[in-house]
MARBA-3410 file (N, C-alpha, C, O; in Angstrom, 1 decimal):
80
74.8,97.2,142.9,73.6,97.3,142.0,74.0,96.9,140.6,75.0,97.4,140.1 ~ 73.2,96.1,140.0,73.4,95.7,138.6,73.0,96.8,137.6,72.0,97.4,137.8 ~ 73.9,97.1,136.7,73.5,98.1,135.6,73.6,97.4,134.3,74.2,96.3,134.1 ~ 73.1,98.1,133.3,73.1,97.6,131.9,74.6,97.5,131.4,75.4,98.3,131.7 ~ 74.8,96.4,130.6,76.1,96.2,129.9,76.2,97.1,128.7,77.3,97.3,128.2
75.1,97.7,128.2,75.1,98.5,127.0,74.3,99.8,127.2,73.4,99.8,128.0 ~ 74.8,100.8,126.5,74.1,102.1,126.5,73.2,102.3,125.3,72.7,103.4,125.0 ~ 73.1,101.2,124.5,72.4,101.3,123.2,70.9,101.8,123.4,70.5,102.6,122.5 ~ 70.2,101.5,124.4,68.8,101.9,124.5,68.7,103.3,125.1,67.9,104.1,124.7 ~ 69.6,103.6,126.0,69.4,105.0,126.7,70.1,106.1,125.9,69.7,107.2,126.0
71.1,105.8,125.1,71.9,106.8,124.4,71.0,107.7,123.5,71.1,108.9,123.6 ~ 70.1,107.1,122.7,69.3,108.0,121.8,68.3,108.8,122.7,68.0,110.0,122.3 ~ 67.8,108.3,123.8,66.9,109.1,124.6,67.7,110.2,125.3,67.1,111.3,125.5 ~ 68.9,110.0,125.7,69.7,111.0,126.3,70.0,112.1,125.3,70.0,113.3,125.6 ~ 70.3,111.7,124.1,70.5,112.7,123.0,69.3,113.6,122.8,69.5,114.8,122.8
68.1,113.0,122.7,66.9,113.9,122.6,66.7,114.8,123.8,66.3,115.9,123.6 ~ 66.9,114.2,125.0,66.8,115.0,126.2,67.7,116.2,126.2,67.4,117.3,126.5 ~ 69.0,115.9,125.9,70.0,117.0,125.9,69.7,118.1,124.9,70.0,119.3,125.1 ~ 69.0,117.8,123.8,68.6,118.8,122.8,67.6,119.7,123.4,67.5,120.9,123.0 ~ 66.9,119.3,124.4,65.8,120.0,125.0,66.2,120.7,126.3,65.5,121.7,126.8
67.3,120.3,126.9,67.7,120.9,128.2,68.3,122.3,128.0,69.1,122.4,127.1 ~ 67.8,123.2,128.8,68.4,124.5,128.8,69.2,124.8,130.1,69.3,123.9,131.0 ~ 69.9,125.9,130.1,70.7,126.2,131.3,69.9,126.3,132.6,68.8,126.8,132.5 ~ 70.4,125.8,133.7,69.7,126.0,135.0,69.8,127.5,135.4,70.8,128.1,135.2 ~ 68.8,128.0,136.0,68.7,129.3,136.5,69.7,129.5,137.7,69.6,128.7,138.7
70.6,130.4,137.6,71.5,130.7,138.7,70.8,131.5,139.7,70.7,132.8,139.7 ~ 70.2,130.8,140.7,69.2,131.5,141.6,69.8,131.6,143.0,69.1,132.0,144.0 ~ 71.0,131.2,143.2,71.6,131.3,144.6,72.9,132.1,144.5,73.5,132.2,143.5 ~ 73.3,132.5,145.7,74.6,133.3,145.8,75.5,132.7,146.8,75.1,132.4,148.0 ~ 76.7,132.5,146.5,77.8,132.0,147.3,78.2,133.1,148.2,78.8,134.1,147.7
78.0,133.1,149.5,78.3,134.2,150.4,79.8,134.5,150.5,80.2,135.6,150.8 ~ 80.6,133.5,150.3,82.1,133.6,150.4,82.7,134.3,149.2,83.4,135.3,149.3 ~ 82.3,133.8,148.0,82.9,134.4,146.8,82.0,135.4,146.1,82.4,136.1,145.2 ~ 80.7,135.5,146.6,79.8,136.5,146.1,79.3,136.2,144.6,78.8,137.1,143.9 ~ 79.5,135.0,144.2,79.1,134.6,142.8,77.8,133.9,142.8,77.4,133.4,143.9
77.1,133.9,141.7,75.8,133.2,141.6,76.0,131.8,141.0,76.9,131.6,140.3 ~ 75.1,130.9,141.5,75.2,129.5,141.0,73.8,128.9,141.0,72.9,129.4,141.6 ~ 73.7,127.9,140.2,72.4,127.1,140.2,72.5,126.1,141.3,73.4,125.2,141.2 ~ 71.5,126.1,142.2,71.5,125.1,143.2,70.9,123.8,142.7,70.4,123.7,141.6 ~ 70.9,122.7,143.5,70.5,121.4,143.0,69.0,121.5,142.6,68.7,120.8,141.5
68.2,122.2,143.3,66.8,122.2,142.8,66.6,122.9,141.5,65.7,122.5,140.7 ~ 67.4,123.9,141.2,67.4,124.6,139.9,67.9,123.7,138.8,67.3,123.7,137.7 ~ 68.9,122.9,139.1,69.4,121.9,138.1,68.3,120.8,137.8,68.1,120.5,136.6 ~ 67.7,120.3,138.9,66.6,119.3,138.7,65.5,119.9,137.9,64.9,119.2,137.0 ~ 65.1,121.2,138.1,64.0,121.8,137.4,64.4,121.9,135.9,63.5,121.8,135.0
65.6,122.2,135.6,66.1,122.3,134.2,66.1,121.0,133.4,65.8,121.0,132.2 ~ 66.4,119.9,134.1,66.5,118.6,133.4,65.4,117.6,133.5,65.2,116.8,132.7 ~ 64.6,117.8,134.6,63.5,116.8,134.8,62.6,116.6,133.7,62.3,115.5,133.2 ~ 62.0,117.7,133.2,61.0,117.6,132.1,61.6,116.9,130.8,61.0,116.0,130.4 ~ 62.7,117.4,130.3,63.3,116.8,129.1,63.6,115.3,129.3,63.4,114.5,128.4
64.2,115.0,130.5,64.5,113.6,130.7,63.2,112.7,130.8,63.2,111.7,130.1 ~ 62.2,113.2,131.5,61.0,112.4,131.6,60.3,112.3,130.3,59.7,111.2,130.0 ~ 60.3,113.3,129.5,59.6,113.3,128.2,60.3,112.3,127.3,59.6,111.8,126.4 ~ 61.5,111.9,127.5,62.2,110.9,126.7,62.4,109.6,127.4,63.2,108.8,127.0 ~ 61.5,109.3,128.4,61.5,108.0,129.0,62.6,107.8,130.0,62.9,106.6,130.4
63.2,108.9,130.5,64.3,108.7,131.5,63.9,109.3,132.8,63.4,110.4,132.9 ~ 64.1,108.5,133.9,63.8,109.0,135.2,65.1,109.0,136.0,66.1,108.3,135.5 ~ 65.2,109.7,137.1,66.4,109.6,137.8,66.2,109.5,139.3,65.1,109.9,139.8 ~ 67.1,108.8,140.0,67.1,108.6,141.4,68.3,109.3,142.0,69.4,109.2,141.4 ~ 68.2,109.9,143.1,69.3,110.5,143.8,69.4,110.1,145.2,68.4,110.0,145.9
70.6,109.8,145.7,70.8,109.4,147.0,72.1,110.0,147.6,73.0,110.2,146.8 ~ 72.1,110.3,148.9,73.3,110.8,149.5,74.1,109.6,150.1,73.5,108.6,150.7 ~ 75.4,109.6,150.0,76.2,108.6,150.6,76.7,109.1,151.9,76.9,110.3,152.1 ~ 76.9,108.2,152.9,77.5,108.6,154.2,78.9,109.2,154.0,79.6,108.8,153.1 ~ 79.3,110.1,154.9,80.6,110.6,154.9,81.6,109.5,155.3,81.3,108.8,156.3
82.6,109.3,154.6,83.6,108.3,154.9,84.7,108.9,155.7,84.8,110.2,155.8 ~ 85.5,108.1,156.4,86.6,108.6,157.2,87.5,109.6,156.4,87.9,109.2,155.3 ~ 87.8,110.7,156.9,88.7,111.7,156.2,88.0,112.6,155.3,88.6,113.5,154.8 ~ 86.7,112.4,155.0,85.9,113.2,154.2,85.0,114.1,155.0,84.6,113.8,156.1 ~ 84.8,115.3,154.5,83.9,116.3,155.2,82.6,116.5,154.5,81.8,117.3,155.0
82.4,116.0,153.3,81.2,116.2,152.6,80.5,114.9,152.2,81.1,113.9,152.0 ~ 79.2,115.0,152.1,78.4,113.9,151.6,78.6,113.9,150.1,78.9,114.9,149.4 ~ 78.3,112.7,149.5,78.3,112.6,148.0,76.8,112.4,147.5,76.1,111.6,148.1 ~ 76.5,113.0,146.4,75.2,112.9,145.8,75.4,112.0,144.6,76.1,112.3,143.7 ~ 74.7,110.8,144.6,74.8,109.9,143.5,73.5,110.0,142.7,72.4,109.9,143.3
73.6,110.1,141.4,72.5,110.2,140.5,72.5,109.0,139.6,73.5,108.7,138.9 ~ 71.4,108.3,139.5,71.3,107.1,138.7,70.1,107.3,137.7,69.0,107.7,138.1 ~ 70.4,107.2,136.4,69.4,107.3,135.4,68.8,106.0,135.0,69.5,105.0,134.9 ~ 67.5,105.9,134.9,66.7,104.7,134.5,66.0,104.9,133.3,65.3,106.0,133.1 ~ 66.0,104.0,132.4,65.3,104.1,131.1,64.6,102.8,130.7,64.0,102.7,129.7
END
């Protein structure tokens, strides 16, 4: 996939979005370690509004598991 050669246009929009983004709510519990964490949907909820307000949208896709790997990869692409 072709991407921009420069971050000149998106950088100011990301800065403004980051000023507005707050911490994601730790709404899930890891049963093994018993610690709390923010799951993917909580992270999306925390960042989607500020990103969209500043003209940034995001796409997410899962990659297939490669030989020797046990987990899928989540790739996030920002569009401005």
